[in-house]
N, CA, C, O and the ligand as a Tripos MOL2 file, in Angstrom:
@<TRIPOS>MOLECULE
protein
  249   247    63     0     0
PROTEIN
NO_CHARGES

@<TRIPOS>ATOM
      1 N           0.8810   -1.2250   -0.0260 N.3       1 MET1
      2 CA          0.0000   -0.0040   -0.0470 C.3       1 MET1
      3 C           0.8750    1.2920    0.0370 C.2       1 MET1
      4 O           1.7640    1.4390    0.8760 O.2       1 MET1
      5 N           0.5590    2.1590   -0.8550 N.am      2 ILE2
      6 CA          1.3700    3.3150   -0.9890 C.3       2 ILE2
      7 C           0.6730    4.5030   -0.2400 C.2       2 ILE2
      8 O          -0.4800    4.8140   -0.5400 O.2       2 ILE2
      9 N           1.3310    5.1320    0.6810 N.am      3 VAL3
     10 CA          0.7920    6.2680    1.3890 C.3       3 VAL3
     11 C           1.5430    7.5440    0.9970 C.2       3 VAL3
     12 O           2.7510    7.6820    1.1920 O.2       3 VAL3
     13 N           0.8020    8.4130    0.4660 N.am      4 ILE4
     14 CA          1.3910    9.7390    0.1960 C.3       4 ILE4
     15 C           1.4170   10.6040    1.3410 C.2       4 ILE4
     16 O           0.3570   10.9490    1.8630 O.2       4 ILE4
     17 N           2.6090   11.0140    1.8130 N.am      5 ARG5
     18 CA          2.6930   11.7670    3.0460 C.3       5 ARG5
     19 C           1.9040   13.0570    2.9920 C.2       5 ARG5
     20 O           1.9140   13.8510    2.0520 O.2       5 ARG5
     21 N           1.2160   13.1640    4.1250 N.am      6 HIS6
     22 CA          0.3450   14.3960    4.3240 C.3       6 HIS6
     23 C          -0.8510   14.4890    3.3770 C.2       6 HIS6
     24 O          -1.5450   15.5040    3.3170 O.2       6 HIS6
     25 N          -1.0770   13.3450    2.6060 N.am      7 HIS7
     26 CA         -2.2930   13.3110    1.8130 C.3       7 HIS7
     27 C          -3.4150   13.0620    2.8090 C.2       7 HIS7
     28 O          -4.5010   13.6320    2.7120 O.2       7 HIS7
     29 N          -3.1210   12.2010    3.7600 N.am      8 VAL8
     30 CA         -4.0780   11.9670    4.9400 C.3       8 VAL8
     31 C          -3.4180   12.6120    6.1300 C.2       8 VAL8
     32 O          -2.2760   13.0660    6.0660 O.2       8 VAL8
     33 N          -4.1620   12.6450    7.2230 N.am      9 ALA9
     34 CA         -3.6270   13.2310    8.4890 C.3       9 ALA9
     35 C          -2.3390   12.4350    8.8860 C.2       9 ALA9
     36 O          -2.2110   11.2580    8.5490 O.2       9 ALA9
     37 N          -1.3930   13.0950    9.6040 N.am     10 PRO10
     38 CA         -0.2490   12.4010   10.0780 C.3      10 PRO10
     39 C          -0.6280   11.4380   11.2060 C.2      10 PRO10
     40 O          -1.7480   11.5090   11.7130 O.2      10 PRO10
     41 N           0.2640   10.5550   11.6050 N.am     11 PRO11
     42 CA         -0.0850    9.7170   12.6940 C.3      11 PRO11
     43 C          -0.4420   10.4880   13.9600 C.2      11 PRO11
     44 O           0.1090   11.5670   14.1750 O.2      11 PRO11
     45 N          -1.3240    9.9950   14.7960 N.am     12 PRO12
     46 CA         -1.7640   10.8080   15.9750 C.3      12 PRO12
     47 C          -0.5520   11.2230   16.8150 C.2      12 PRO12
     48 O          -0.5680   12.3230   17.3680 O.2      12 PRO12
     49 N           0.5080   10.3950   16.9410 N.am     13 PHE13
     50 CA          1.6010   10.7220   17.8260 C.3      13 PHE13
     51 C           2.8060   11.1880   17.0220 C.2      13 PHE13
     52 O           3.9460   11.1780   17.4870 O.2      13 PHE13
     53 N           2.5000   11.6020   15.7800 N.am     14 GLY14
     54 CA          3.6600   12.2100   15.0520 C.3      14 GLY14
     55 C           3.9860   13.5910   15.5830 C.2      14 GLY14
     56 O           3.1950   14.2010   16.3030 O.2      14 GLY14
     57 N           5.1400   14.0660   15.2230 N.am     15 CYS15
     58 CA          5.6810   15.3780   15.6850 C.3      15 CYS15
     59 C           4.6120   16.4660   15.6180 C.2      15 CYS15
     60 O           3.8200   16.4870   14.6760 O.2      15 CYS15
     61 N           4.5770   17.2990   16.5250 N.am     16 ARG16
     62 CA          3.4960   18.3270   16.5240 C.3      16 ARG16
     63 C           3.7320   19.3940   15.3920 C.2      16 ARG16
     64 O           2.8260   20.1070   14.9610 O.2      16 ARG16
     65 N           5.0630   19.4370   14.9400 N.am     17 TRP17
     66 CA          5.3540   20.4280   13.8640 C.3      17 TRP17
     67 C           5.1430   19.8660   12.4960 C.2      17 TRP17
     68 O           4.4900   20.4940   11.6620 O.2      17 TRP17
     69 N           5.6920   18.6650   12.2330 N.am     18 CYS18
     70 CA          5.7080   18.1390   10.9580 C.3      18 CYS18
     71 C           4.9280   16.7610   10.7550 C.2      18 CYS18
     72 O           4.7200   16.3120    9.6280 O.2      18 CYS18
     73 N           4.5440   16.1720   11.8290 N.am     19 GLY19
     74 CA          3.7810   14.9080   11.8050 C.3      19 GLY19
     75 C           4.5470   13.6600   11.7070 C.2      19 GLY19
     76 O           3.9400   12.5900   11.7540 O.2      19 GLY19
     77 N           5.9490   13.6960   11.5630 N.am     20 GLU20
     78 CA          6.7480   12.5910   11.4480 C.3      20 GLU20
     79 C           6.7270   11.8240   12.8900 C.2      20 GLU20
     80 O           6.6720   12.4560   13.9450 O.2      20 GLU20
     81 N           6.7730   10.5020   12.8340 N.am     21 GLN21
     82 CA          6.7930    9.7460   14.0430 C.3      21 GLN21
     83 C           8.1660    9.7130   14.7100 C.2      21 GLN21
     84 O           9.2060    9.6900   14.0520 O.2      21 GLN21
     85 N           8.1270    9.7120   16.0830 N.am     22 ALA22
     86 CA          9.4380    9.8610   16.7380 C.3      22 ALA22
     87 C          10.5390    8.9560   16.2650 C.2      22 ALA22
     88 O          11.6890    9.3760   16.1320 O.2      22 ALA22
     89 N          10.1920    7.7100   16.0080 N.am     23 GLY23
     90 CA         11.2260    6.6820   15.7000 C.3      23 GLY23
     91 C          12.0260    7.0030   14.4350 C.2      23 GLY23
     92 O          13.1800    6.5850   14.3550 O.2      23 GLY23
     93 N          11.5050    7.6960   13.4730 N.am     24 HIS24
     94 CA         12.2910    8.0480   12.3090 C.3      24 HIS24
     95 C          12.1200    9.6300   11.9960 C.2      24 HIS24
     96 O          11.9330   10.0840   10.8680 O.2      24 HIS24
     97 N          12.2100   10.3400   13.1090 N.am     25 HIS25
     98 CA         12.0970   11.8060   12.9010 C.3      25 HIS25
     99 C          13.5380   12.3820   12.5480 C.2      25 HIS25
    100 O          13.7400   13.0370   11.5260 O.2      25 HIS25
    101 N          14.4490   12.1020   13.4160 N.am     26 GLY26
    102 CA         15.7510   12.7810   13.3080 C.3      26 GLY26
    103 C          15.5650   14.2630   13.4550 C.2      26 GLY26
    104 O          14.8120   14.7360   14.3070 O.2      26 GLY26
    105 N          16.2910   15.0220   12.5770 N.am     27 ARG27
    106 CA         16.0370   16.4550   12.5470 C.3      27 ARG27
    107 C          15.3760   16.8290   11.2400 C.2      27 ARG27
    108 O          15.8130   16.4420   10.1560 O.2      27 ARG27
    109 N          14.3080   17.5930   11.3770 N.am     28 SER28
    110 CA         13.4550   17.8090   10.2250 C.3      28 SER28
    111 C          13.3110   19.3690   10.0590 C.2      28 SER28
    112 O          13.4360   20.1450   11.0070 O.2      28 SER28
    113 N          13.0570   19.7280    8.8640 N.am     29 TYR29
    114 CA         12.8630   21.1500    8.5460 C.3      29 TYR29
    115 C          11.3330   21.4360    8.2100 C.2      29 TYR29
    116 O          10.7390   20.7940    7.3450 O.2      29 TYR29
    117 N          10.8080   22.3320    8.8740 N.am     30 VAL30
    118 CA          9.4380   22.9040    8.4890 C.3      30 VAL30
    119 C           9.6220   24.3810    8.4650 C.2      30 VAL30
    120 O          10.4070   24.9540    9.2220 O.2      30 VAL30
    121 N           8.8510   25.0120    7.5430 N.am     31 ARG31
    122 CA          9.0700   26.4960    7.3450 C.3      31 ARG31
    123 C           8.7410   27.2290    8.7360 C.2      31 ARG31
    124 O           9.4220   28.1830    9.1130 O.2      31 ARG31
    125 N           7.6930   26.7480    9.4530 N.am     32 SER32
    126 CA          7.3260   27.5190   10.6310 C.3      32 SER32
    127 C           8.2650   27.3690   11.7620 C.2      32 SER32
    128 O           8.3590   28.2600   12.6050 O.2      32 SER32
    129 N           8.9770   26.2670   11.8230 N.am     33 GLN33
    130 CA          9.9070   26.0030   13.0300 C.3      33 GLN33
    131 C          11.4000   25.9070   12.6130 C.2      33 GLN33
    132 O          12.2740   25.9670   13.4770 O.2      33 GLN33
    133 N          11.6910   25.7640   11.3510 N.am     34 GLY34
    134 CA         12.9990   25.5470   10.9690 C.3      34 GLY34
    135 C          13.4870   24.1660   11.3460 C.2      34 GLY34
    136 O          12.6760   23.2410   11.3750 O.2      34 GLY34
    137 N          14.7730   23.9670   11.6390 N.am     35 MET35
    138 CA         15.2330   22.6220   12.0150 C.3      35 MET35
    139 C          14.7600   22.3710   13.4700 C.2      35 MET35
    140 O          14.8080   23.2490   14.3310 O.2      35 MET35
    141 N          14.2950   21.0990   13.6910 N.am     36 HIS36
    142 CA         13.7080   20.8740   14.9670 C.3      36 HIS36
    143 C          13.7580   19.3020   15.2980 C.2      36 HIS36
    144 O          13.7680   18.4520   14.4080 O.2      36 HIS36
    145 N          13.7860   19.0350   16.5260 N.am     37 ALA37
    146 CA         13.6880   17.6500   16.9330 C.3      37 ALA37
    147 C          12.2220   17.2920   17.1750 C.2      37 ALA37
    148 O          11.4010   18.1980   17.3160 O.2      37 ALA37
    149 N          11.8660   16.0300   17.2290 N.am     38 TRP38
    150 CA         10.4950   15.6090   17.4690 C.3      38 TRP38
    151 C           9.9600   16.2350   18.7650 C.2      38 TRP38
    152 O          10.6570   16.3120   19.7770 O.2      38 TRP38
    153 N           8.7870   16.6470   18.7010 N.am     39 GLU39
    154 CA          8.0880   17.2650   19.8400 C.3      39 GLU39
    155 C           6.6890   16.6380   19.9520 C.2      39 GLU39
    156 O           5.9910   16.3950   18.9670 O.2      39 GLU39
    157 N           6.3270   16.3930   21.2330 N.am     40 GLN40
    158 CA          5.0320   15.7450   21.4640 C.3      40 GLN40
    159 C           3.9000   16.6730   21.0010 C.2      40 GLN40
    160 O           3.8700   17.8610   21.3210 O.2      40 GLN40
    161 N           2.9320   16.0590   20.2050 N.am     41 PRO41
    162 CA          1.7820   16.9000   19.7980 C.3      41 PRO41
    163 C           0.9490   17.1730   20.9980 C.2      41 PRO41
    164 O           1.0400   16.4920   22.0190 O.2      41 PRO41
    165 N           0.0910   18.2360   20.8570 N.am     42 THR42
    166 CA         -0.8420   18.5190   21.9320 C.3      42 THR42
    167 C          -2.0130   17.5330   21.9140 C.2      42 THR42
    168 O          -2.2820   16.8640   20.9170 O.2      42 THR42
    169 N          -2.6690   17.4770   23.0120 N.am     43 THR43
    170 CA         -3.8240   16.5630   23.1390 C.3      43 THR43
    171 C          -4.8870   16.8880   22.0160 C.2      43 THR43
    172 O          -5.4670   16.0100   21.3780 O.2      43 THR43
    173 N          -5.0680   18.1620   21.8540 N.am     44 ALA44
    174 CA         -6.0070   18.5910   20.8150 C.3      44 ALA44
    175 C          -5.5970   18.0580   19.3930 C.2      44 ALA44
    176 O          -6.4100   17.5870   18.5990 O.2      44 ALA44
    177 N          -4.2650   18.1810   19.1600 N.am     45 GLN45
    178 CA         -3.7800   17.7290   17.8740 C.3      45 GLN45
    179 C          -3.9990   16.1850   17.7470 C.2      45 GLN45
    180 O          -4.4900   15.7110   16.7220 O.2      45 GLN45
    181 N          -3.6410   15.4400   18.7660 N.am     46 ILE46
    182 CA         -3.8170   13.9680   18.6860 C.3      46 ILE46
    183 C          -5.2630   13.6000   18.4250 C.2      46 ILE46
    184 O          -5.5350   12.7480   17.5800 O.2      46 ILE46
    185 N          -6.1350   14.1810   19.0830 N.am     47 LEU47
    186 CA         -7.6130   13.9310   18.8400 C.3      47 LEU47
    187 C          -7.9910   14.3720   17.4700 C.2      47 LEU47
    188 O          -8.7370   13.6450   16.8130 O.2      47 LEU47
    189 N          -7.5410   15.5220   16.9580 N.am     48 ALA48
    190 CA         -7.9450   15.9590   15.6890 C.3      48 ALA48
    191 C          -7.3890   15.0060   14.5800 C.2      48 ALA48
    192 O          -8.0500   14.6980   13.5880 O.2      48 ALA48
    193 N          -6.1690   14.5820   14.8210 N.am     49 ARG49
    194 CA         -5.5200   13.6400   13.7990 C.3      49 ARG49
    195 C          -6.3060   12.3110   13.8330 C.2      49 ARG49
    196 O          -6.5600   11.7440   12.7700 O.2      49 ARG49
    197 N          -6.6880   11.8100   14.9780 N.am     50 MET50
    198 CA         -7.4070   10.5440   15.0420 C.3      50 MET50
    199 C          -8.7230   10.6890   14.2660 C.2      50 MET50
    200 O          -9.1290    9.8180   13.4970 O.2      50 MET50
    201 N          -9.3470   11.8070   14.5050 N.am     51 ARG51
    202 CA        -10.6390   12.0510   13.8790 C.3      51 ARG51
    203 C         -10.5300   12.1230   12.4110 C.2      51 ARG51
    204 O         -11.3260   11.5310   11.6820 O.2      51 ARG51
    205 N          -9.4950   12.8830   11.9370 N.am     52 ALA52
    206 CA         -9.2810   13.0340   10.4980 C.3      52 ALA52
    207 C          -8.9220   11.6970    9.8540 C.2      52 ALA52
    208 O          -9.3750   11.3980    8.7490 O.2      52 ALA52
    209 N          -8.1250   10.9080   10.5250 N.am     53 ARG53
    210 CA         -7.8140    9.5590    9.8910 C.3      53 ARG53
    211 C          -9.0250    8.6640    9.8060 C.2      53 ARG53
    212 O          -9.2600    7.9760    8.8130 O.2      53 ARG53
    213 N          -9.7910    8.6950   10.8930 N.am     54 ARG54
    214 CA        -10.9620    7.9060   10.8390 C.3      54 ARG54
    215 C         -11.9110    8.3930    9.7360 C.2      54 ARG54
    216 O         -12.4920    7.5770    9.0200 O.2      54 ARG54
    217 N         -12.0720    9.7070    9.5930 N.am     55 ALA55
    218 CA        -12.9500   10.2160    8.5210 C.3      55 ALA55
    219 C         -12.4360    9.8770    7.1580 C.2      55 ALA55
    220 O         -13.2250    9.5630    6.2660 O.2      55 ALA55
    221 N         -11.1130    9.9310    6.9570 N.am     56 ALA56
    222 CA        -10.5450    9.6400    5.6910 C.3      56 ALA56
    223 C         -10.7510    8.1570    5.3090 C.2      56 ALA56
    224 O         -11.1020    7.8190    4.1790 O.2      56 ALA56
    225 N         -10.5160    7.3030    6.3060 N.am     57 ARG57
    226 CA        -10.6940    5.8630    6.1020 C.3      57 ARG57
    227 C         -12.1620    5.5290    5.7850 C.2      57 ARG57
    228 O         -12.4300    4.8010    4.8290 O.2      57 ARG57
    229 N         -13.0570    6.0190    6.5270 N.am     58 THR58
    230 CA        -14.4520    5.8460    6.3230 C.3      58 THR58
    231 C         -14.8660    6.3140    4.9110 C.2      58 THR58
    232 O         -15.6740    5.6670    4.2440 O.2      58 THR58
    233 N         -14.3000    7.4390    4.4780 N.am     59 HIS59
    234 CA        -14.6310    8.0320    3.1700 C.3      59 HIS59
    235 C         -14.1310    7.0980    2.0460 C.2      59 HIS59
    236 O         -14.8020    6.8840    1.0370 O.2      59 HIS59
    237 N         -12.9100    6.5510    2.2750 N.am     60 LYS60
    238 CA        -12.3370    5.7040    1.2580 C.3      60 LYS60
    239 C         -13.0560    4.4310    1.0440 C.2      60 LYS60
    240 O         -13.2000    3.9520   -0.0800 O.2      60 LYS60
    241 N         -13.5450    3.8370    2.2180 N.am     61 GLU61
    242 CA        -14.1120    2.5090    2.1260 C.3      61 GLU61
    243 C         -15.5880    2.5150    1.7300 C.2      61 GLU61
    244 O         -16.1240    1.5030    1.2780 O.2      61 GLU61
    245 N         -16.2180    3.6350    1.9010 N.am     62 SER62
    246 CA        -17.6310    3.6400    1.5820 C.3      62 SER62
    247 C         -17.9220    4.0210    0.1860 C.2      62 SER62
    248 O         -19.0860    4.0640   -0.2120 O.2      62 SER62
    249 ZN          8.9610   17.2920   13.4070 Zn       63 ZN63
@<TRIPOS>BOND
     1     1     2 1
     2     2     3 1
     3     3     4 2
     4     3     5 am
     5     5     6 1
     6     6     7 1
     7     7     8 2
     8     7     9 am
     9     9    10 1
    10    10    11 1
    11    11    12 2
    12    11    13 am
    13    13    14 1
    14    14    15 1
    15    15    16 2
    16    15    17 am
    17    17    18 1
    18    18    19 1
    19    19    20 2
    20    19    21 am
    21    21    22 1
    22    22    23 1
    23    23    24 2
    24    23    25 am
    25    25    26 1
    26    26    27 1
    27    27    28 2
    28    27    29 am
    29    29    30 1
    30    30    31 1
    31    31    32 2
    32    31    33 am
    33    33    34 1
    34    34    35 1
    35    35    36 2
    36    35    37 am
    37    37    38 1
    38    38    39 1
    39    39    40 2
    40    39    41 am
    41    41    42 1
    42    42    43 1
    43    43    44 2
    44    43    45 am
    45    45    46 1
    46    46    47 1
    47    47    48 2
    48    47    49 am
    49    49    50 1
    50    50    51 1
    51    51    52 2
    52    51    53 am
    53    53    54 1
    54    54    55 1
    55    55    56 2
    56    55    57 am
    57    57    58 1
    58    58    59 1
    59    59    60 2
    60    59    61 am
    61    61    62 1
    62    62    63 1
    63    63    64 2
    64    63    65 am
    65    65    66 1
    66    66    67 1
    67    67    68 2
    68    67    69 am
    69    69    70 1
    70    70    71 1
    71    71    72 2
    72    71    73 am
    73    73    74 1
    74    74    75 1
    75    75    76 2
    76    75    77 am
    77    77    78 1
    78    78    79 1
    79    79    80 2
    80    79    81 am
    81    81    82 1
    82    82    83 1
    83    83    84 2
    84    83    85 am
    85    85    86 1
    86    86    87 1
    87    87    88 2
    88    87    89 am
    89    89    90 1
    90    90    91 1
    91    91    92 2
    92    91    93 am
    93    93    94 1
    94    94    95 1
    95    95    96 2
    96    95    97 am
    97    97    98 1
    98    98    99 1
    99    99   100 2
   100    99   101 am
   101   101   102 1
   102   102   103 1
   103   103   104 2
   104   103   105 am
   105   105   106 1
   106   106   107 1
   107   107   108 2
   108   107   109 am
   109   109   110 1
   110   110   111 1
   111   111   112 2
   112   111   113 am
   113   113   114 1
   114   114   115 1
   115   115   116 2
   116   115   117 am
   117   117   118 1
   118   118   119 1
   119   119   120 2
   120   119   121 am
   121   121   122 1
   122   122   123 1
   123   123   124 2
   124   123   125 am
   125   125   126 1
   126   126   127 1
   127   127   128 2
   128   127   129 am
   129   129   130 1
   130   130   131 1
   131   131   132 2
   132   131   133 am
   133   133   134 1
   134   134   135 1
   135   135   136 2
   136   135   137 am
   137   137   138 1
   138   138   139 1
   139   139   140 2
   140   139   141 am
   141   141   142 1
   142   142   143 1
   143   143   144 2
   144   143   145 am
   145   145   146 1
   146   146   147 1
   147   147   148 2
   148   147   149 am
   149   149   150 1
   150   150   151 1
   151   151   152 2
   152   151   153 am
   153   153   154 1
   154   154   155 1
   155   155   156 2
   156   155   157 am
   157   157   158 1
   158   158   159 1
   159   159   160 2
   160   159   161 am
   161   161   162 1
   162   162   163 1
   163   163   164 2
   164   163   165 am
   165   165   166 1
   166   166   167 1
   167   167   168 2
   168   167   169 am
   169   169   170 1
   170   170   171 1
   171   171   172 2
   172   171   173 am
   173   173   174 1
   174   174   175 1
   175   175   176 2
   176   175   177 am
   177   177   178 1
   178   178   179 1
   179   179   180 2
   180   179   181 am
   181   181   182 1
   182   182   183 1
   183   183   184 2
   184   183   185 am
   185   185   186 1
   186   186   187 1
   187   187   188 2
   188   187   189 am
   189   189   190 1
   190   190   191 1
   191   191   192 2
   192   191   193 am
   193   193   194 1
   194   194   195 1
   195   195   196 2
   196   195   197 am
   197   197   198 1
   198   198   199 1
   199   199   200 2
   200   199   201 am
   201   201   202 1
   202   202   203 1
   203   203   204 2
   204   203   205 am
   205   205   206 1
   206   206   207 1
   207   207   208 2
   208   207   209 am
   209   209   210 1
   210   210   211 1
   211   211   212 2
   212   211   213 am
   213   213   214 1
   214   214   215 1
   215   215   216 2
   216   215   217 am
   217   217   218 1
   218   218   219 1
   219   219   220 2
   220   219   221 am
   221   221   222 1
   222   222   223 1
   223   223   224 2
   224   223   225 am
   225   225   226 1
   226   226   227 1
   227   227   228 2
   228   227   229 am
   229   229   230 1
   230   230   231 1
   231   231   232 2
   232   231   233 am
   233   233   234 1
   234   234   235 1
   235   235   236 2
   236   235   237 am
   237   237   238 1
   238   238   239 1
   239   239   240 2
   240   239   241 am
   241   241   242 1
   242   242   243 1
   243   243   244 2
   244   243   245 am
   245   245   246 1
   246   246   247 1
   247   247   248 2
@<TRIPOS>SUBSTRUCTURE
     1 MET1         2 RESIDUE 1 A MET
     2 ILE2         6 RESIDUE 1 A ILE
     3 VAL3        10 RESIDUE 1 A VAL
     4 ILE4        14 RESIDUE 1 A ILE
     5 ARG5        18 RESIDUE 1 A ARG
     6 HIS6        22 RESIDUE 1 A HIS
     7 HIS7        26 RESIDUE 1 A HIS
     8 VAL8        30 RESIDUE 1 A VAL
     9 ALA9        34 RESIDUE 1 A ALA
    10 PRO10       38 RESIDUE 1 A PRO
    11 PRO11       42 RESIDUE 1 A PRO
    12 PRO12       46 RESIDUE 1 A PRO
    13 PHE13       50 RESIDUE 1 A PHE
    14 GLY14       54 RESIDUE 1 A GLY
    15 CYS15       58 RESIDUE 1 A CYS
    16 ARG16       62 RESIDUE 1 A ARG
    17 TRP17       66 RESIDUE 1 A TRP
    18 CYS18       70 RESIDUE 1 A CYS
    19 GLY19       74 RESIDUE 1 A GLY
    20 GLU20       78 RESIDUE 1 A GLU
    21 GLN21       82 RESIDUE 1 A GLN
    22 ALA22       86 RESIDUE 1 A ALA
    23 GLY23       90 RESIDUE 1 A GLY
    24 HIS24       94 RESIDUE 1 A HIS
    25 HIS25       98 RESIDUE 1 A HIS
    26 GLY26      102 RESIDUE 1 A GLY
    27 ARG27      106 RESIDUE 1 A ARG
    28 SER28      110 RESIDUE 1 A SER
    29 TYR29      114 RESIDUE 1 A TYR
    30 VAL30      118 RESIDUE 1 A VAL
    31 ARG31      122 RESIDUE 1 A ARG
    32 SER32      126 RESIDUE 1 A SER
    33 GLN33      130 RESIDUE 1 A GLN
    34 GLY34      134 RESIDUE 1 A GLY
    35 MET35      138 RESIDUE 1 A MET
    36 HIS36      142 RESIDUE 1 A HIS
    37 ALA37      146 RESIDUE 1 A ALA
    38 TRP38      150 RESIDUE 1 A TRP
    39 GLU39      154 RESIDUE 1 A GLU
    40 GLN40      158 RESIDUE 1 A GLN
    41 PRO41      162 RESIDUE 1 A PRO
    42 THR42      166 RESIDUE 1 A THR
    43 THR43      170 RESIDUE 1 A THR
    44 ALA44      174 RESIDUE 1 A ALA
    45 GLN45      178 RESIDUE 1 A GLN
    46 ILE46      182 RESIDUE 1 A ILE
    47 LEU47      186 RESIDUE 1 A LEU
    48 ALA48      190 RESIDUE 1 A ALA
    49 ARG49      194 RESIDUE 1 A ARG
    50 MET50      198 RESIDUE 1 A MET
    51 ARG51      202 RESIDUE 1 A ARG
    52 ALA52      206 RESIDUE 1 A ALA
    53 ARG53      210 RESIDUE 1 A ARG
    54 ARG54      214 RESIDUE 1 A ARG
    55 ALA55      218 RESIDUE 1 A ALA
    56 ALA56      222 RESIDUE 1 A ALA
    57 ARG57      226 RESIDUE 1 A ARG
    58 THR58      230 RESIDUE 1 A THR
    59 HIS59      234 RESIDUE 1 A HIS
    60 LYS60      238 RESIDUE 1 A LYS
    61 GLU61      242 RESIDUE 1 A GLU
    62 SER62      246 RESIDUE 1 A SER
    63 ZN63       249 GROUP 0 **** ****
């Protein structure tokens, strides 16, 4: 299965800035933060991502 990055919501526990998971984050560049290390997403972000992923999955399968 091919997943296009950021085509769907990032993993719920992906970096709060770029969405990459801690295990393979390393140092990443985003325009808003510049170079950064993985940082824990906020509870609101986690919930929003879970909701978005569920919505995307439901949409695709129906
Ligand atoms: Zn990041």
